[in-house]
C-alpha positions in Angstrom: 0.0 0.2 -0.1 1.6 3.3 -1.3 2.4 5.3 2.1 -0.3 8.6 0.7 -2.8 5.4 1.3 -1.7 4.3 5.0 -1.8 7.7 5.8 -5.1 9.1 4.7 -6.7 5.6 5.5 -5.4 5.7 9.5 -6.5 9.6 9.7 -9.9 8.4 8.6 -10.2 5.5 10.8 -9.2 7.4 13.6 -11.8 10.1 12.8 -14.3 7.5 12.3 -14.1 5.5 15.6 -13.8 8.7 17.5 -16.9 10.1 16.3 -18.8 6.8 16.3 -17.9 6.3 20.3 -19.5 9.9 20.8 -22.8 9.1 18.7 -23.1 5.8 20.4 -22.6 7.4 24.4 -25.5 9.9 23.0 -27.2 6.9 21.6 -27.0 4.5 24.9 -28.5 7.4 27.3 -31.3 8.2 24.6 -32.2 4.4 24.4 -31.7 3.8 28.0 -34.1 6.8 28.6 -36.8 4.8 26.6 -35.8 1.5 28.6 -36.0 3.1 32.3 -39.7 4.3 31.4 -41.0 1.3 29.9 -39.7 -0.4 33.1 -41.8 2.7 35.1 -44.9 1.7 33.1 -44.7 -1.7 33.9 -44.2 -2.8 30.4 -40.7 -4.4 31.0 -39.2 -6.4 33.6 -36.4 -4.6 35.7 -34.4 -7.5 35.6 -34.1 -7.1 31.6 -32.6 -4.0 31.5 -29.1 -4.5 30.5 -30.1 -7.3 27.7 -32.8 -4.8 26.3 -30.2 -2.0 26.2 -27.5 -4.2 24.1 -30.4 -5.4 22.0 -31.9 -1.8 21.4 -28.5 -0.7 20.6 -28.1 -3.1 17.9 -31.5 -2.3 16.2 -30.1 1.6 16.4 -26.9 0.8 14.5 -28.2 1.0 11.1 -28.9 4.7 11.7 -25.7 5.6 13.9 -23.3 4.0 12.0 -23.5 5.7 8.6 -23.8 9.2 10.7 -20.9 8.5 12.2 -19.4 7.2 8.9 -19.8 10.7 7.2 -19.2 13.4 10.2 -16.1 11.1 10.9 -14.9 11.5 7.1 -15.8 15.0 6.9 -13.6 15.9 9.8 -10.6 14.3 8.5 -11.2 16.1 4.8 -11.7 19.3 6.5 -8.9 18.7 8.7 -6.8 18.3 5.2 -7.9 21.6 3.8 -7.5 23.5 7.2 -3.6 22.3 7.7 -3.3 22.8 4.1 -2.3 19.5 3.3 -4.5 19.5 0.4 -2.8 22.5 -1.1 0.1 20.7 -1.1 -1.3 17.4 -2.8 -2.5 19.7 -5.8 1.2 21.4 -5.8 2.5 17.4 -6.5 -0.2 16.7 -8.8 -2.6 14.4 -6.3 -6.2 15.8 -6.7 -9.3 14.8 -4.7 -10.1 11.7 -6.8 -7.0 10.3 -5.4 -8.6 10.4 -2.1 -11.0 7.8 -3.2 -8.9 4.0 -2.4 -8.5 5.4 1.1 -11.9 6.8 1.7 -13.5 3.5 -0.3 -11.1 1.5 2.5 -12.9 3.0 5.1 -16.1 3.3 3.7 -16.7 -0.3 2.1 -16.1 -2.4 5.6 -18.9 0.2 7.6 -21.1 -0.1 4.9 -21.2 -3.8 4.8 -21.5 -3.3 8.6 -24.7 -1.3 8.2 -25.9 -4.3 5.9 -25.1 -7.2 8.3 -27.2 -5.1 11.4 -29.9 -3.7 9.0 -30.9 -7.0 7.2 -29.9 -9.6 9.9 -28.9 -8.0 13.2 -31.9 -5.8 13.8 -34.4 -8.1 13.0 -32.8 -10.9 15.1 -32.7 -8.3 18.1 -36.6 -7.3 17.7 -37.3 -11.2 18.1 -35.2 -11.8 20.8 -36.1 -8.8 23.0 -39.8 -9.6 22.3 -39.1 -13.1 23.0 -37.3 -12.2 26.5 -39.8 -9.9 27.5 -42.9 -12.7 26.8 -40.7 -15.7 29.4 -39.9 -13.1 31.5 -44.1 -11.7 31.5 -44.7 -15.4 32.5 -42.2 -16.1 35.1 -43.1 -15.0 38.4 -39.4 -14.4 39.5 -38.3 -12.0 36.7 -41.9 -10.1 36.9 -41.0 -9.0 40.0 -42.8 -10.9 42.3 -39.8 -11.8 44.8 -40.5 -13.7 48.5 -40.3 -11.2 51.4 -40.9 -8.2 49.3 -43.4 -5.8 48.9 -44.3 -5.0 44.8 -45.6 -2.4 43.8 -47.8 -2.7 40.5 -48.0 -0.4 37.5 -50.7 2.3 36.9 -51.7 1.9 40.1 -52.5 -1.7 40.2 -52.3 -1.7 44.1 -49.2 -3.5 46.2 -48.2 -7.4 46.3 -46.5 -9.1 49.1 -45.7 -13.1 49.1 -44.3 -15.1 51.7 -42.5 -17.7 49.5 -42.9 -20.0 46.6 -42.1 -23.7 45.1 -39.0 -24.3 43.6 -40.2 -23.9 39.9 -41.9 -20.3 40.8 -45.0 -21.4 39.6 -47.3 -21.4 43.1 -47.5 -18.9 45.7 -47.0 -19.0 49.1 -48.6 -16.4 51.7 -50.3 -13.6 49.3 -50.8 -10.6 50.3 -52.8 -7.7 48.0 -54.3 -4.1 48.6 -55.5 -2.1 46.1 -57.4 0.9 45.9 -60.3 1.9 43.4 -62.9 4.5 43.3 -62.4 5.5 46.8 -62.6 2.1 48.5 -59.8 -0.2 49.5 -59.8 -3.8 48.8 -57.6 -6.2 50.9 -56.6 -9.7 49.9 -55.0 -12.5 51.6 -54.3 -16.2 50.4 -53.0 -18.9 52.0 -51.7 -19.8 47.9 -51.9 -19.0 44.8 -50.8 -18.8 41.0 -49.8 -16.3 37.8 -52.5 -17.1 35.2 -52.6 -15.6 31.7 -55.6 -15.2 29.4 -54.7 -14.2 25.6 -51.7 -12.3 24.7 -52.1 -9.3 27.7 -54.2 -10.8 30.4 -52.6 -11.6 33.5 -54.4 -12.9 36.7 -53.7 -13.8 40.5 -55.3 -17.1 41.0 -55.8 -17.1 44.6 -56.7 -20.5 46.7 -58.2 -20.2 50.5 -58.6 -17.0 51.8 -60.2 -13.5 52.8 -61.2 -10.5 51.3 -62.0 -7.0 52.9 -63.7 -4.3 51.2 -64.7 -0.8 52.5 -64.2 2.8 52.2 -61.0 4.8 51.8 -62.2 8.0 53.8 -64.3 6.7 56.6 -67.4 5.2 56.9 -68.7 1.6 58.1 -69.5 0.2 54.5 -67.5 -3.1 54.8 -67.5 -6.5 53.7 -65.7 -9.2 54.9 -65.6 -12.4 52.4 -64.2 -15.7 52.6 -63.2 -17.7 49.5 -62.3 -20.8 48.3 -60.4 -19.3 44.9 -60.7 -16.2 43.8 -59.3 -14.5 40.5 -57.6 -10.8 40.6 -56.9 -9.4 37.5 -53.6 -7.4 37.3 -52.7 -4.3 35.2 -52.4 -5.4 31.1 -48.7 -5.8 30.0 -47.6 -3.2 27.2 -48.8 -3.9 23.7 -47.3 -7.1 22.3 -46.4 -7.6 18.6 -48.1 -10.1 16.1 -46.2 -13.2 15.6 -46.8 -12.6 12.0 -45.6 -8.7 12.2 -43.1 -7.9 9.5 -40.7 -5.8 11.7 -40.1 -9.3 13.4 -39.7 -11.8 10.1 -36.1 -12.6 9.2 -35.4 -10.4 5.5 -35.7 -14.1 3.4 -39.5 -14.3 4.4 -40.3 -11.1 3.2 -38.7 -11.0 -0.3 -42.1 -13.2 -1.2 -44.2 -11.6 1.4 -46.6 -9.2 -0.8 -48.6 -6.8 2.2 -48.0 -3.3 1.9 -46.4 -3.7 5.4 -44.1 -6.5 4.6 -43.0 -4.5 1.6 -42.1 -1.4 3.4 -40.0 -3.3 6.3 -38.0 -4.7 3.3 -37.0 -1.6 1.8 -36.4 0.4 5.0 -33.9 -2.4 5.7 -32.6 -2.2 2.5 -32.1 1.6 2.4 -29.3 2.1 5.1 -26.3 0.8 3.5 -27.3 2.7 0.5 -27.3 5.9 2.2 -24.5 4.9 4.4 -22.1 4.6 0.4 -24.0 7.7 -0.5 -23.1 10.0 2.7 -19.9 8.6 2.4 -19.2 10.2 -0.9 -20.6 13.1 -0.6 -18.4 13.9 2.4 -15.5 15.5 -0.3 -17.6 17.5 -1.5 -19.2 18.8 1.5 -16.0 19.0 3.5 -14.1 21.5 1.0 -12.9 24.2 2.6 -10.2 27.2 2.8 -7.7 27.3 5.3 -9.6 30.3 6.8 -12.7 29.0 6.9 -15.2 27.5 9.8 -14.7 23.9 10.3 -18.0 23.2 11.8 -19.9 25.0 9.5 -19.8 22.1 6.7 -20.5 19.4 9.4 -23.7 21.1 10.6 -24.8 21.1 6.4 -24.0 17.2 6.7 -25.9 16.5 9.4 -29.0 18.4 8.5 -28.4 16.7 4.9 -28.2 13.0 6.7 -31.5 14.5 8.7 -33.7 14.9 6.1 -33.0 11.8 4.3 -33.5 10.0 7.3 -36.9 11.8 7.8 -37.6 11.2 4.1 -37.1 7.4 4.8 -39.4 7.4 8.0 -41.8 8.9 6.0 -41.6 7.1 2.5 -41.8 3.9 4.8 -44.6 5.0 6.2 -46.8 5.6 3.0 -45.1 2.0 2.0 -47.1 0.8 4.8 -50.6 2.6 4.1 -50.3 1.3 0.3 -50.1 5.2 -0.6 -46.7 4.4 -3.0 -46.5 1.5 -4.8 -44.7 -1.5 -3.9 -42.2 -1.4 -6.9 -41.3 2.1 -6.5 -40.2 1.3 -2.6 -37.6 3.5 -1.4 -35.6 3.9 -4.5 -36.7 7.4 -5.2 -34.6 8.2 -2.3 -31.6 6.0 -2.3 -30.9 6.0 -6.4 -31.0 9.7 -7.0 -29.2 10.4 -4.1 -26.6 7.5 -5.0 -26.0 9.3 -8.2 -25.8 12.9 -6.9 -23.0 11.8 -4.6 -21.1 9.9 -7.3 -21.3 13.0 -9.8 -20.4 15.3 -6.9 -17.8 13.3 -6.2 -16.5 13.2 -9.8 -16.9 16.7 -10.5 -15.2 17.6 -7.1 -12.2 15.3 -7.5 -10.9 16.7 -11.1 -7.9 18.6 -11.1 -7.6 21.8 -12.6 -5.8 21.7 -16.0 -2.6 23.9 -16.3 -2.1 26.6 -18.4 0.6 27.0 -20.7 2.5 30.4 -20.6 4.5 31.7 -23.5 8.3 31.9 -23.5 
Protein backbone atom coordinates (compact mmCIF):
# COMPACT_ATOMS: atom_id res chain seq x y z
CA UNK A 1 0.00 0.00 0.00
CA UNK A 2 1.43 3.43 -0.89
CA UNK A 3 2.52 5.61 2.00
CA UNK A 4 -0.08 8.27 1.16
CA UNK A 5 -2.90 5.70 1.35
CA UNK A 6 -1.66 4.43 4.71
CA UNK A 7 -1.55 7.95 6.09
CA UNK A 8 -5.04 8.88 4.86
CA UNK A 9 -6.54 5.53 5.85
CA UNK A 10 -5.25 5.82 9.40
CA UNK A 11 -6.58 9.38 9.65
CA UNK A 12 -10.00 8.35 8.32
CA UNK A 13 -10.35 5.34 10.61
CA UNK A 14 -9.24 7.26 13.70
CA UNK A 15 -11.72 10.07 13.02
CA UNK A 16 -14.54 7.59 12.31
CA UNK A 17 -13.95 5.61 15.51
CA UNK A 18 -13.83 8.77 17.63
CA UNK A 19 -17.11 10.00 16.13
CA UNK A 20 -18.71 6.57 16.55
CA UNK A 21 -17.82 6.45 20.25
CA UNK A 22 -19.41 9.86 20.84
CA UNK A 23 -22.58 8.98 18.92
CA UNK A 24 -22.90 5.61 20.67
CA UNK A 25 -22.59 7.32 24.04
CA UNK A 26 -25.35 9.78 23.15
CA UNK A 27 -27.52 7.00 21.70
CA UNK A 28 -26.99 4.88 24.80
CA UNK A 29 -28.40 7.65 26.96
CA UNK A 30 -31.50 7.99 24.77
CA UNK A 31 -32.09 4.24 24.65
CA UNK A 32 -31.61 4.00 28.42
CA UNK A 33 -34.30 6.62 28.99
CA UNK A 34 -36.73 4.70 26.74
CA UNK A 35 -36.05 1.38 28.48
CA UNK A 36 -36.38 2.92 31.94
CA UNK A 37 -39.68 4.46 30.86
CA UNK A 38 -40.99 1.03 29.84
CA UNK A 39 -39.85 -0.40 33.18
CA UNK A 40 -41.60 2.40 35.07
CA UNK A 41 -44.82 1.79 33.11
CA UNK A 42 -44.70 -1.90 33.98
CA UNK A 43 -44.27 -3.07 30.40
CA UNK A 44 -40.76 -4.43 30.96
CA UNK A 45 -39.32 -6.35 33.94
CA UNK A 46 -36.47 -4.50 35.63
CA UNK A 47 -34.10 -7.47 35.41
CA UNK A 48 -34.10 -7.23 31.61
CA UNK A 49 -32.60 -3.74 31.62
CA UNK A 50 -29.11 -4.60 30.38
CA UNK A 51 -30.21 -7.20 27.84
CA UNK A 52 -32.85 -4.93 26.33
CA UNK A 53 -30.38 -2.05 26.29
CA UNK A 54 -27.92 -4.08 24.22
CA UNK A 55 -30.60 -5.31 21.83
CA UNK A 56 -31.95 -1.81 21.30
CA UNK A 57 -28.45 -0.57 20.45
CA UNK A 58 -28.21 -3.25 17.75
CA UNK A 59 -31.52 -2.03 16.32
CA UNK A 60 -30.27 1.58 16.15
CA UNK A 61 -26.84 0.77 14.69
CA UNK A 62 -28.00 1.01 11.03
CA UNK A 63 -28.84 4.65 11.73
CA UNK A 64 -25.82 5.50 13.90
CA UNK A 65 -23.07 3.96 11.74
CA UNK A 66 -23.79 5.97 8.54
CA UNK A 67 -23.88 9.20 10.52
CA UNK A 68 -20.62 8.37 12.30
CA UNK A 69 -18.99 7.49 8.97
CA UNK A 70 -20.08 10.73 7.31
CA UNK A 71 -19.10 13.00 10.21
CA UNK A 72 -15.82 11.19 10.79
CA UNK A 73 -14.77 11.46 7.14
CA UNK A 74 -15.84 15.09 6.98
CA UNK A 75 -13.73 15.90 10.05
CA UNK A 76 -10.71 14.17 8.53
CA UNK A 77 -11.06 15.83 5.11
CA UNK A 78 -11.77 19.24 6.70
CA UNK A 79 -8.53 18.90 8.68
CA UNK A 80 -6.63 18.25 5.46
CA UNK A 81 -7.98 21.49 4.01
CA UNK A 82 -7.49 23.46 7.23
CA UNK A 83 -3.85 22.40 7.63
CA UNK A 84 -3.18 23.11 3.92
CA UNK A 85 -2.30 19.46 3.28
CA UNK A 86 -4.73 19.35 0.36
CA UNK A 87 -2.96 22.37 -1.14
CA UNK A 88 0.34 20.53 -0.91
CA UNK A 89 -1.20 17.45 -2.53
CA UNK A 90 -2.58 19.61 -5.34
CA UNK A 91 0.87 21.13 -5.86
CA UNK A 92 2.43 17.71 -6.45
CA UNK A 93 -0.35 16.65 -8.83
CA UNK A 94 -2.49 14.61 -6.40
CA UNK A 95 -6.14 15.64 -6.68
CA UNK A 96 -9.15 14.89 -4.48
CA UNK A 97 -10.02 11.91 -6.67
CA UNK A 98 -6.86 10.25 -5.36
CA UNK A 99 -8.58 10.05 -1.97
CA UNK A 100 -11.11 7.58 -3.35
CA UNK A 101 -9.03 4.49 -2.54
CA UNK A 102 -8.47 5.17 1.20
CA UNK A 103 -12.00 6.56 1.46
CA UNK A 104 -13.52 3.37 0.07
CA UNK A 105 -11.21 1.24 2.20
CA UNK A 106 -12.77 2.95 5.20
CA UNK A 107 -16.35 3.17 3.93
CA UNK A 108 -16.88 -0.29 2.39
CA UNK A 109 -16.41 -2.28 5.67
CA UNK A 110 -18.74 0.15 7.44
CA UNK A 111 -21.34 -0.16 4.67
CA UNK A 112 -21.12 -3.95 4.94
CA UNK A 113 -21.53 -3.71 8.71
CA UNK A 114 -24.59 -1.49 8.22
CA UNK A 115 -26.03 -4.06 5.82
CA UNK A 116 -25.46 -6.90 8.28
CA UNK A 117 -27.05 -4.94 11.14
CA UNK A 118 -29.98 -3.78 9.02
CA UNK A 119 -30.76 -7.07 7.27
CA UNK A 120 -29.88 -9.60 9.97
CA UNK A 121 -28.84 -8.35 13.41
CA UNK A 122 -31.62 -5.76 13.75
CA UNK A 123 -34.50 -8.18 13.00
CA UNK A 124 -32.85 -10.82 15.19
CA UNK A 125 -32.63 -8.29 18.05
CA UNK A 126 -36.32 -7.44 17.60
CA UNK A 127 -37.31 -11.11 17.81
CA UNK A 128 -34.98 -11.85 20.72
CA UNK A 129 -36.23 -8.85 22.69
CA UNK A 130 -39.89 -9.73 22.17
CA UNK A 131 -39.25 -13.35 23.14
CA UNK A 132 -37.34 -12.38 26.28
CA UNK A 133 -40.13 -10.05 27.41
CA UNK A 134 -42.75 -12.74 26.76
CA UNK A 135 -40.82 -15.33 28.75
CA UNK A 136 -40.09 -12.86 31.54
CA UNK A 137 -43.76 -11.95 31.93
CA UNK A 138 -44.51 -15.64 32.40
CA UNK A 139 -41.88 -15.99 35.13
CA UNK A 140 -42.88 -14.93 38.62
CA UNK A 141 -39.37 -14.05 39.76
CA UNK A 142 -38.43 -11.93 36.74
CA UNK A 143 -41.85 -10.26 36.75
CA UNK A 144 -40.99 -8.79 40.14
CA UNK A 145 -42.97 -11.02 42.52
CA UNK A 146 -40.20 -12.00 44.92
CA UNK A 147 -40.70 -13.57 48.37
CA UNK A 148 -40.43 -11.24 51.36
CA UNK A 149 -40.78 -8.07 49.30
CA UNK A 150 -43.60 -5.59 48.71
CA UNK A 151 -44.06 -5.17 44.96
CA UNK A 152 -45.86 -2.12 43.57
CA UNK A 153 -47.97 -2.97 40.55
CA UNK A 154 -47.87 -0.54 37.60
CA UNK A 155 -50.66 1.92 36.75
CA UNK A 156 -51.68 2.20 40.44
CA UNK A 157 -52.60 -1.47 40.42
CA UNK A 158 -51.87 -1.95 44.12
CA UNK A 159 -49.26 -3.64 46.29
CA UNK A 160 -48.49 -7.37 46.43
CA UNK A 161 -46.56 -9.25 49.10
CA UNK A 162 -45.79 -12.98 49.16
CA UNK A 163 -44.16 -15.14 51.82
CA UNK A 164 -42.59 -17.65 49.47
CA UNK A 165 -42.92 -19.77 46.33
CA UNK A 166 -42.21 -23.33 45.30
CA UNK A 167 -39.00 -24.50 43.58
CA UNK A 168 -40.19 -23.99 40.01
CA UNK A 169 -41.67 -20.55 40.83
CA UNK A 170 -45.20 -21.46 39.78
CA UNK A 171 -47.08 -21.45 43.12
CA UNK A 172 -47.18 -18.49 45.52
CA UNK A 173 -47.48 -18.97 49.26
CA UNK A 174 -48.90 -16.47 51.74
CA UNK A 175 -50.24 -13.79 49.37
CA UNK A 176 -51.23 -10.28 50.46
CA UNK A 177 -52.81 -7.81 48.00
CA UNK A 178 -53.97 -4.26 48.69
CA UNK A 179 -55.68 -2.07 46.08
CA UNK A 180 -57.54 1.26 45.99
CA UNK A 181 -60.35 1.75 43.47
CA UNK A 182 -63.06 4.42 43.26
CA UNK A 183 -62.60 5.58 46.84
CA UNK A 184 -62.63 2.06 48.30
CA UNK A 185 -59.84 -0.10 49.65
CA UNK A 186 -59.63 -3.79 48.83
CA UNK A 187 -57.41 -6.10 50.90
CA UNK A 188 -57.04 -9.75 49.92
CA UNK A 189 -55.10 -12.46 51.72
CA UNK A 190 -54.72 -16.05 50.55
CA UNK A 191 -52.89 -19.17 51.65
CA UNK A 192 -51.55 -19.79 48.14
CA UNK A 193 -51.96 -18.65 44.56
CA UNK A 194 -50.57 -18.75 41.03
CA UNK A 195 -50.04 -16.36 38.14
CA UNK A 196 -52.37 -17.17 35.23
CA UNK A 197 -52.40 -15.83 31.67
CA UNK A 198 -55.43 -15.23 29.46
CA UNK A 199 -54.81 -14.29 25.84
CA UNK A 200 -51.78 -12.24 24.87
CA UNK A 201 -51.88 -9.55 27.54
CA UNK A 202 -54.19 -10.66 30.37
CA UNK A 203 -52.63 -11.63 33.71
CA UNK A 204 -54.51 -12.91 36.77
CA UNK A 205 -53.64 -13.94 40.29
CA UNK A 206 -55.51 -17.18 40.99
CA UNK A 207 -55.79 -17.07 44.78
CA UNK A 208 -57.04 -20.00 46.89
CA UNK A 209 -58.28 -20.35 50.48
CA UNK A 210 -58.30 -16.75 51.67
CA UNK A 211 -60.22 -13.69 52.87
CA UNK A 212 -61.21 -10.44 51.22
CA UNK A 213 -61.98 -7.20 53.06
CA UNK A 214 -63.52 -4.27 51.17
CA UNK A 215 -64.55 -0.90 52.58
CA UNK A 216 -64.47 2.90 52.20
CA UNK A 217 -61.09 4.56 52.01
CA UNK A 218 -61.97 7.87 53.70
CA UNK A 219 -64.17 6.88 56.63
CA UNK A 220 -67.47 5.06 56.91
CA UNK A 221 -68.77 1.71 58.08
CA UNK A 222 -69.63 0.07 54.77
CA UNK A 223 -67.19 -2.84 55.12
CA UNK A 224 -67.61 -6.32 53.71
CA UNK A 225 -65.65 -9.39 54.76
CA UNK A 226 -65.69 -12.47 52.55
CA UNK A 227 -64.03 -15.84 52.70
CA UNK A 228 -63.34 -17.62 49.44
CA UNK A 229 -62.04 -20.95 48.23
CA UNK A 230 -60.88 -19.49 44.89
CA UNK A 231 -60.65 -15.91 43.67
CA UNK A 232 -59.15 -14.48 40.48
CA UNK A 233 -57.71 -10.98 40.73
CA UNK A 234 -56.92 -9.15 37.48
CA UNK A 235 -53.48 -7.54 37.30
CA UNK A 236 -52.65 -4.47 35.15
CA UNK A 237 -52.26 -5.29 31.47
CA UNK A 238 -48.82 -5.67 30.01
CA UNK A 239 -47.54 -3.42 27.26
CA UNK A 240 -48.75 -4.16 23.78
CA UNK A 241 -46.97 -7.10 22.20
CA UNK A 242 -46.35 -7.57 18.50
CA UNK A 243 -48.21 -10.17 16.52
CA UNK A 244 -46.28 -13.23 15.47
CA UNK A 245 -46.78 -12.35 11.79
CA UNK A 246 -45.56 -8.77 12.26
CA UNK A 247 -43.07 -7.96 9.44
CA UNK A 248 -40.80 -6.20 11.94
CA UNK A 249 -40.08 -9.58 13.58
CA UNK A 250 -39.74 -11.52 10.31
CA UNK A 251 -36.33 -12.48 8.86
CA UNK A 252 -35.39 -10.61 5.71
CA UNK A 253 -35.61 -13.71 3.49
CA UNK A 254 -39.27 -14.17 4.46
CA UNK A 255 -40.06 -10.60 3.40
CA UNK A 256 -38.89 -11.19 -0.17
CA UNK A 257 -42.03 -13.12 -1.11
CA UNK A 258 -44.47 -11.21 1.12
CA UNK A 259 -46.69 -8.82 -0.85
CA UNK A 260 -48.36 -7.12 2.09
CA UNK A 261 -47.74 -3.35 2.15
CA UNK A 262 -46.32 -3.58 5.68
CA UNK A 263 -43.87 -6.29 4.61
CA UNK A 264 -42.78 -4.32 1.52
CA UNK A 265 -42.21 -1.24 3.67
CA UNK A 266 -40.16 -3.24 6.19
CA UNK A 267 -38.04 -4.78 3.42
CA UNK A 268 -37.20 -1.39 1.89
CA UNK A 269 -36.43 0.23 5.23
CA UNK A 270 -33.85 -2.53 5.77
CA UNK A 271 -32.32 -2.08 2.31
CA UNK A 272 -32.04 1.71 2.52
CA UNK A 273 -29.40 2.23 5.30
CA UNK A 274 -26.43 0.61 3.46
CA UNK A 275 -27.15 2.66 0.33
CA UNK A 276 -27.50 5.85 2.37
CA UNK A 277 -24.20 5.08 4.12
CA UNK A 278 -22.38 4.70 0.78
CA UNK A 279 -23.98 7.85 -0.66
CA UNK A 280 -23.03 10.02 2.32
CA UNK A 281 -19.52 8.57 2.35
CA UNK A 282 -19.06 9.81 -1.24
CA UNK A 283 -20.61 13.17 -0.34
CA UNK A 284 -18.05 13.84 2.38
CA UNK A 285 -15.38 15.11 0.00
CA UNK A 286 -17.46 17.78 -1.79
CA UNK A 287 -19.20 18.81 1.44
CA UNK A 288 -15.94 19.07 3.42
CA UNK A 289 -14.13 21.30 0.89
CA UNK A 290 -13.10 24.52 2.62
CA UNK A 291 -10.40 27.13 2.69
CA UNK A 292 -7.81 27.30 5.51
CA UNK A 293 -9.52 30.36 7.04
CA UNK A 294 -13.05 28.97 6.80
CA UNK A 295 -15.02 27.71 9.79
CA UNK A 296 -14.31 24.02 10.39
CA UNK A 297 -17.70 22.95 11.77
CA UNK A 298 -20.03 24.85 9.44
CA UNK A 299 -19.87 22.12 6.82
CA UNK A 300 -20.45 19.49 9.51
CA UNK A 301 -23.79 21.08 10.37
CA UNK A 302 -24.72 21.10 6.69
CA UNK A 303 -23.88 17.40 6.39
CA UNK A 304 -25.79 16.56 9.56
CA UNK A 305 -28.88 18.39 8.30
CA UNK A 306 -28.65 16.58 4.95
CA UNK A 307 -28.48 13.24 6.74
CA UNK A 308 -31.37 14.19 9.03
CA UNK A 309 -33.57 15.15 6.07
CA UNK A 310 -32.73 11.90 4.25
CA UNK A 311 -33.55 9.74 7.29
CA UNK A 312 -36.83 11.59 7.82
CA UNK A 313 -37.72 11.06 4.16
CA UNK A 314 -36.90 7.37 4.60
CA UNK A 315 -39.30 7.08 7.54
CA UNK A 316 -42.01 9.07 5.75
CA UNK A 317 -41.63 6.86 2.68
CA UNK A 318 -41.81 3.75 4.85
CA UNK A 319 -45.06 4.92 6.41
CA UNK A 320 -46.52 5.71 2.98
CA UNK A 321 -45.50 2.27 1.74
CA UNK A 322 -47.12 0.62 4.74
CA UNK A 323 -50.32 2.60 4.06
CA UNK A 324 -50.18 1.54 0.38
CA UNK A 325 -49.93 5.14 -0.81
CA UNK A 326 -46.73 4.39 -2.77
CA UNK A 327 -46.47 1.47 -5.22
CA UNK A 328 -44.48 -1.42 -3.82
CA UNK A 329 -42.24 -1.52 -6.91
CA UNK A 330 -41.20 2.09 -6.31
CA UNK A 331 -40.30 1.37 -2.70
CA UNK A 332 -37.61 3.69 -1.39
CA UNK A 333 -35.63 3.62 -4.62
CA UNK A 334 -36.86 7.17 -5.32
CA UNK A 335 -34.71 8.29 -2.37
CA UNK A 336 -31.65 6.03 -2.36
CA UNK A 337 -30.83 5.80 -6.08
CA UNK A 338 -31.01 9.57 -6.86
CA UNK A 339 -29.00 10.34 -3.73
CA UNK A 340 -26.37 7.78 -4.72
CA UNK A 341 -26.23 9.15 -8.27
CA UNK A 342 -25.92 12.72 -6.96
CA UNK A 343 -23.11 11.71 -4.59
CA UNK A 344 -21.21 9.97 -7.41
CA UNK A 345 -21.58 12.97 -9.74
CA UNK A 346 -20.49 15.48 -7.08
CA UNK A 347 -17.48 13.35 -6.19
CA UNK A 348 -16.36 13.08 -9.82
CA UNK A 349 -16.91 16.80 -10.34
CA UNK A 350 -15.06 17.74 -7.16
CA UNK A 351 -12.23 15.33 -7.91
CA UNK A 352 -11.15 16.94 -11.17
CA UNK A 353 -7.76 18.57 -11.16
CA UNK A 354 -7.59 22.01 -12.84
CA UNK A 355 -5.73 21.91 -16.13
CA UNK A 356 -2.35 23.60 -16.19
CA UNK A 357 -2.13 26.72 -18.33
CA UNK A 358 0.60 27.03 -20.92
CA UNK A 359 2.58 30.22 -20.56
CA UNK A 360 4.33 31.66 -23.60
CA UNK A 361 8.09 31.92 -23.36
